[in-house]
C-alpha positions in Angstrom: 11.4 -25.7 -17.1 12.2 -29.3 -17.0 11.0 -31.9 -14.5 14.1 -33.1 -12.1 15.8 -36.3 -13.3 15.3 -39.0 -10.9 12.4 -39.7 -8.5 10.9 -38.5 -5.2 10.1 -41.8 -4.0 7.8 -42.4 -1.1 6.9 -41.8 2.3 10.3 -43.7 4.8 10.0 -46.9 2.3 11.5 -44.7 -0.6 13.8 -42.5 1.5 17.8 -42.6 0.8 18.7 -41.3 3.8 21.3 -44.5 4.9 22.5 -45.2 1.3 23.6 -41.5 1.1 25.3 -41.0 4.6 27.0 -44.2 4.4 29.5 -43.0 1.3 27.7 -39.9 0.1 30.5 -39.6 -2.5 30.0 -42.8 -4.1 25.9 -42.2 -4.1 26.1 -38.7 -5.8 28.5 -40.2 -8.4 26.2 -43.4 -8.9 23.5 -41.1 -9.5 24.7 -38.8 -11.4 25.8 -40.8 -14.3 22.3 -42.8 -14.0 20.7 -39.5 -14.7 23.2 -38.0 -17.0 22.7 -35.0 -14.5 24.7 -33.4 -11.8 21.1 -32.3 -10.5 18.7 -34.8 -9.7 16.4 -35.3 -6.9 15.6 -38.3 -4.7 14.1 -38.7 -1.1 16.3 -37.8 2.0 15.3 -37.4 5.4 12.2 -38.2 4.9 11.8 -35.3 2.2 12.2 -35.1 -1.7 15.0 -33.2 -2.3 17.6 -32.1 -5.1 20.8 -32.9 -5.4 23.1 -30.3 -6.6 26.4 -31.6 -8.3 27.4 -28.2 -10.6 28.8 -24.7 -10.0 25.6 -23.3 -11.6 23.3 -25.2 -9.4 24.9 -24.0 -6.6 25.7 -20.2 -7.6 21.9 -20.2 -7.9 21.3 -22.1 -4.8 23.3 -20.3 -2.1 23.5 -17.0 -4.2 20.9 -15.8 -6.7 18.2 -17.3 -4.3 19.5 -17.4 -1.1 16.7 -15.4 -0.1 14.0 -18.2 -1.3 15.8 -21.9 -0.4 16.5 -21.0 3.6 18.0 -23.1 6.8 16.0 -25.8 7.9 14.6 -24.4 11.4 14.6 -28.0 12.7 17.7 -29.0 12.0 20.0 -30.1 14.3 22.1 -27.8 14.4 19.6 -25.2 15.9 18.8 -28.1 18.6 22.5 -28.5 19.3 23.6 -24.1 19.4 19.9 -22.4 19.4 19.7 -19.3 17.2 23.1 -18.5 15.6 24.4 -17.2 12.1 24.2 -20.4 10.8 21.0 -21.3 11.8 19.0 -18.5 11.8 17.0 -16.9 8.3 16.2 -14.0 6.9 16.3 -10.5 8.8 17.7 -12.4 11.9 20.7 -14.0 10.1 21.3 -10.3 8.6 21.5 -8.5 11.2 23.8 -11.2 13.2 26.2 -11.2 10.4 26.3 -7.5 10.3 27.1 -7.3 14.2 30.2 -10.2 14.3 31.3 -9.0 10.4 34.2 -6.7 12.8 35.4 -9.2 14.7 36.8 -11.6 11.7 38.0 -8.5 9.7 40.3 -6.0 10.2 42.0 -4.5 13.3 40.6 -8.1 14.7 42.2 -9.5 12.3 45.4 -8.8 12.7 45.7 -9.2 16.3 45.3 -12.8 16.1 48.3 -13.3 14.4 50.6 -13.3 16.8 48.4 -16.0 18.5 48.0 -17.9 15.6 52.2 -17.7 14.7 52.6 -18.9 18.5 50.5 -21.8 18.2 52.0 -22.8 15.1 55.2 -22.6 16.6 54.6 -24.6 19.9 52.8 -27.5 18.2 54.7 -28.1 15.4 58.4 -27.7 16.5 58.8 -31.1 17.7 57.6 -33.3 14.8 61.1 -34.5 13.9 62.0 -35.2 17.9 60.7 -38.8 18.5 62.1 -40.0 14.9 58.7 -42.1 14.9 56.0 -41.6 12.0 53.2 -38.9 13.2 49.7 -39.4 12.9 49.1 -36.4 10.8 45.4 -35.6 11.5 45.4 -35.9 15.2 48.9 -33.3 15.4 46.5 -31.1 13.2 43.2 -31.4 15.5 45.3 -30.3 18.8 47.0 -27.7 16.8 43.1 -26.4 15.7 42.2 -27.2 19.2 44.7 -24.6 20.7 44.3 -22.2 17.9 40.1 -21.8 18.5 40.5 -22.0 22.9 43.0 -19.5 22.8 41.4 -16.9 20.1 37.8 -17.1 21.1 38.0 -17.9 24.8 41.7 -16.6 25.8 42.7 -20.2 26.9 45.7 -21.3 26.4 46.8 -24.7 26.8 50.4 -24.5 28.6 48.6 -21.7 30.8 45.5 -23.7 32.2 46.0 -27.1 31.0 43.3 -28.8 33.5 40.8 -26.1 31.9 42.0 -26.8 28.4 41.9 -30.6 28.9 38.3 -30.1 30.5 37.2 -27.5 27.5 38.1 -30.1 24.9 36.5 -33.3 26.3 33.1 -31.7 26.5 33.6 -29.9 22.9 34.3 -33.8 22.1 31.6 -35.0 23.7 29.0 -32.0 22.3 30.6 -33.0 18.8 29.3 -36.2 19.2 25.9 -35.5 19.9 25.4 -33.8 16.5 26.0 -37.4 14.5 24.2 -39.3 16.8 20.6 -40.2 16.7 18.7 -37.0 18.4 17.0 -39.6 21.2 17.7 -37.7 25.1 17.6 -40.9 27.3 19.3 -41.9 30.4 19.3 -44.5 32.0 21.3 -46.0 35.0 24.7 -46.6 34.2 24.1 -45.7 30.2 23.2 -42.2 28.5 22.3 -41.9 24.8 25.2 -39.9 23.1 22.8 -37.1 22.1 21.6 -36.9 26.1 25.6 -36.9 27.1 26.0 -34.1 24.5 23.2 -31.8 25.4 25.0 -32.6 29.1 28.0 -31.5 27.8 26.4 -28.5 26.4 25.4 -27.0 29.6 28.3 -27.5 31.1 30.2 -25.4 27.9 27.8 -22.6 28.5 28.6 -22.5 32.3 32.4 -21.8 31.4 31.1 -19.2 28.2 29.3 -17.2 30.6 31.6 -16.8 33.5 34.0 -16.1 30.6 31.7 -13.4 29.1 31.1 -11.4 32.7 34.7 -11.6 33.8 36.4 -11.5 30.7 37.4 -8.2 28.6 40.1 -9.2 26.5 40.1 -10.0 23.4 37.4 -11.6 21.0 35.4 -12.6 23.9 35.4 -9.4 25.6 34.8 -7.5 22.0 32.1 -9.9 21.5 30.0 -9.7 25.0 30.1 -5.9 23.8 28.5 -6.2 20.5 24.7 -5.7 19.8 23.0 -8.7 19.6 19.7 -9.5 19.5 19.7 -11.0 23.3 21.8 -11.9 26.4 22.2 -15.8 25.3 23.2 -14.7 21.4 26.8 -13.5 22.8 27.3 -17.4 24.6 25.5 -19.5 22.0 27.9 -17.8 19.2 30.7 -18.8 21.3 30.1 -21.8 21.6 29.6 -22.6 17.8 32.8 -20.8 17.5 34.6 -23.4 19.8 32.8 -26.4 18.6 35.4 -29.1 17.7 33.7 -28.9 14.4 36.1 -26.1 13.4 39.8 -28.1 14.6 38.4 -31.1 12.8 37.8 -28.7 9.4 41.2 -27.6 9.9 42.4 -30.6 10.6 40.9 -32.1 7.5 42.7 -29.7 5.6 46.2 -29.7 6.7 46.0 -33.5 6.6 45.1 -33.4 2.9 47.7 -30.6 2.1 50.6 -32.4 3.2 49.6 -35.4 1.8 49.3 -33.8 -1.6 52.7 -32.2 -1.0 54.2 -35.7 0.6 57.5 -37.5 -0.3 60.4 -36.5 -2.6 58.5 -35.9 -6.3 56.4 -32.9 -5.0 59.8 -31.7 -3.0 59.7 -29.0 -6.2 56.0 -28.1 -5.4 56.6 -27.4 -1.7 59.8 -25.1 -2.6 57.8 -23.0 -4.6 55.4 -23.3 -2.1 57.6 -21.9 0.4 58.9 -19.1 -1.8 55.7 -17.7 -3.5 52.7 -16.9 -1.3 50.5 -16.7 -4.3 51.5 -20.1 -5.0 50.8 -21.4 -1.8 47.4 -20.0 -2.2 47.0 -21.4 -5.4 47.9 -24.9 -3.7 45.5 -24.6 -1.1 42.6 -23.5 -3.5 43.3 -26.5 -5.0 43.4 -28.7 -1.5 40.1 -26.9 -1.0 38.8 -28.5 -4.3 40.1 -31.8 -4.2 39.0 -32.7 -0.2 36.6 -30.3 1.0 36.1 -30.3 5.0 32.7 -30.7 4.6 30.4 -32.6 2.2 27.8 -29.6 1.3 24.8 -28.1 3.0 21.6 -28.3 2.9 18.2 -25.9 2.6 14.6 -25.6 1.9 12.0 -24.4 -0.4 10.6 -21.7 1.0 8.4 -21.6 -2.0 8.3 -22.7 -5.9 11.5 -22.6 -8.0 14.2 -23.5 -10.4 17.9 -24.6 -10.2 19.9 -25.0 -13.3 16.8 -25.2 -15.4 14.7 -28.1 -13.0 11.5 -27.0 -11.5 11.8 -27.4 -7.3 8.4 -27.1 -5.6 8.1 -25.6 -2.4 8.7 -27.4 0.4 11.4 -29.8 -1.1 14.8 -30.0 0.4 17.9 -28.8 -1.6 21.5 -30.1 -0.4 24.5 -28.7 -2.6 27.6 -31.5 -2.9 30.6 -30.0 -2.8 33.3 -32.8 -3.7 30.8 -33.1 -7.0 30.4 -29.3 -7.6 34.0 -28.9 -7.3 34.7 -31.7 -9.8 32.2 -30.1 -12.2 33.8 -30.8 -16.0 32.3 -27.7 -17.2 34.1 -25.7 -15.2 37.2 -27.6 -13.8 39.4 -29.5 -16.6 41.0 -32.4 -15.8 38.6 -32.1 -12.3 40.4 -35.0 -10.6 43.6 -33.9 -10.8 46.1 -31.7 -8.5 46.8 -29.0 -10.6 47.5 -25.7 -8.5 48.3 -23.8 -11.8 44.5 -24.0 -12.8 44.0 -20.8 -10.4 46.6 -19.0 -12.0 45.0 -20.0 -15.7 41.9 -21.2 -17.3 40.2 -20.9 -13.5 42.0 -17.3 -12.3 39.7 -15.2 -10.3 37.0 -18.2 -9.5 37.7 -19.2 -6.2 33.6 -17.7 -5.8 33.2 -21.0 -7.3 34.3 -23.6 -4.3 31.7 -24.1 -1.3 34.4 -25.8 1.1 32.9 -23.3 3.9 29.8 -22.7 2.0 29.0 -19.5 -0.3 27.1 -16.6 -1.1 25.6 -14.4 1.4 25.5 -16.7 4.4 29.1 -18.3 3.3 31.4 -18.8 6.5 32.2 -15.8 8.4 35.1 -16.7 9.6 36.7 -17.9 6.1 39.6 -15.1 6.0 40.4 -16.1 9.6 40.7 -19.7 8.2 42.7 -18.9 5.8 45.0 -16.8 7.4 45.6 -20.0 10.1 46.3 -22.4 7.2 48.5 -19.9 5.2 50.5 -19.5 8.9 50.7 -23.5 9.4 51.4 -24.4 5.8 54.5 -22.1 5.5 55.4 -23.3 8.9 55.5 -26.8 7.8 57.4 -25.5 4.4 59.9 -23.8 5.9 60.8 -26.0 8.6 60.6 -29.7 7.0 60.1 -32.1 4.6 57.8 -35.0 5.1 56.6 -38.3 3.4 54.4 -41.1 4.1 55.6 -43.4 6.6 55.4 -46.4 5.6 55.1 -45.7 2.4 52.1 -47.9 1.2 49.3 -46.3 2.8 45.5 -47.0 2.2 44.3 -43.4 1.5 40.7 -43.7 0.6 38.8 -40.9 2.3 35.8 -41.1 4.6 33.3 -37.6 4.1 31.1 -37.6 7.3 31.3 -36.3 9.5 34.3 -34.1 8.5 37.0 -35.2 5.4 39.7 -37.1 6.2 41.3 -40.9 5.1 39.3 -43.2 6.3 42.5 -44.8 8.4 44.3 -41.9 9.6 47.7 -41.8 7.7 51.4 -41.7 9.3 54.1 -39.5 7.9 57.3 -38.7 9.0 58.9 -35.4 9.3 62.5 -34.3 9.1 63.8 -30.6 9.7 65.5 -29.1 6.9 68.3 -27.7 8.7 69.5 -31.1 9.4 71.7 -32.5 7.2 70.4 -33.6 4.1 71.4 -37.5 3.3 70.3 -40.6 2.1 69.7 -41.7 5.7 66.9 -39.1 6.1 64.9 -41.0 4.0 65.3 -44.4 3.3 62.3 -45.1 1.7 62.8 -42.5 -0.9 62.6 -45.0 -3.5 59.5 -45.9 -2.5 57.8 -42.9 -1.8 53.8 -42.9 -3.5 
């Protein structure tokens, strides 16, 4: 058993939170190079914390020792969403997962396919009509929002546009509270972001409770009939499921997909992904590996333990960094290269090494639904469009918090595949990057 590289620092003065949140990827890369270790310690949120950037450390943290490293009960997510499958620990978390799993598998999953197809058709069918470049992230965020509200609340944008718009705005306000300072303050003509988020949460809960009482169809009807711990649990989980977090994560991955496959140089990749579902699956795995939507997750050591051979004292925080884990050179050769074929070669069958949506027994309960949606949206794009960066030279450097995407939202031009292919379709072919 070895001592953790790095230093936990002293209270307050040694805290590295600002440095980490400013650019978590650069922070971890610099620390990894300094300590020559993909596992190291420093002080985060004024708590000694071990950072995990290796597949071995990730598997121990989230799988083998998930009963030792627990969710933080003081986490802001608990304040914003209450006791849910994401925030609870132990037996309560297990019982919630058992109750909710049926809604995300089997017949319930299949029944979602028609809605997913119709949303993709409605939101993506006019990408080429304006003749102007589109902000991909905004298009995909709207797509994700329509999917989520239709699926979980039976609210369709085309049928109830005013209610849809109200909920979308409230979800955005609620989300902004998650990434603001947790200060509940109101003064004349001004409210803190956290206070505004709490107000938005109360309004959303009112809409959700009305749905649970009066709508017996679809997901909301099924959720209301489940054996959950208390009367408020169904509403709290619906609040979580319609969170702006989910559309942003979907938009993040779809944006990364379109960027990775943009331009004439990726035409063969697009064709192969369209014709071979297995190859599309490998492409999406590689997109998740290189550009995971979330930077990682945090746990607290409930007792003395070890991670990757290093001693971790009770009370230490433990945070896995998905960007670093996914580029662990011990597992992924050429870790910075986009190589979908790795998933049919050396890394075949190793999807469980990814942590885009967590991992182990506490992994995202909706990951199968997410994959169905991603494949449906990507297949629609592949069957109907070619696309390219427009203008061709753009700054695509990513920001990683709160959700990963290029810091400057990229714009792309789309042209329908059933249009006549000619040089006028893409006057910038020679300039693609």
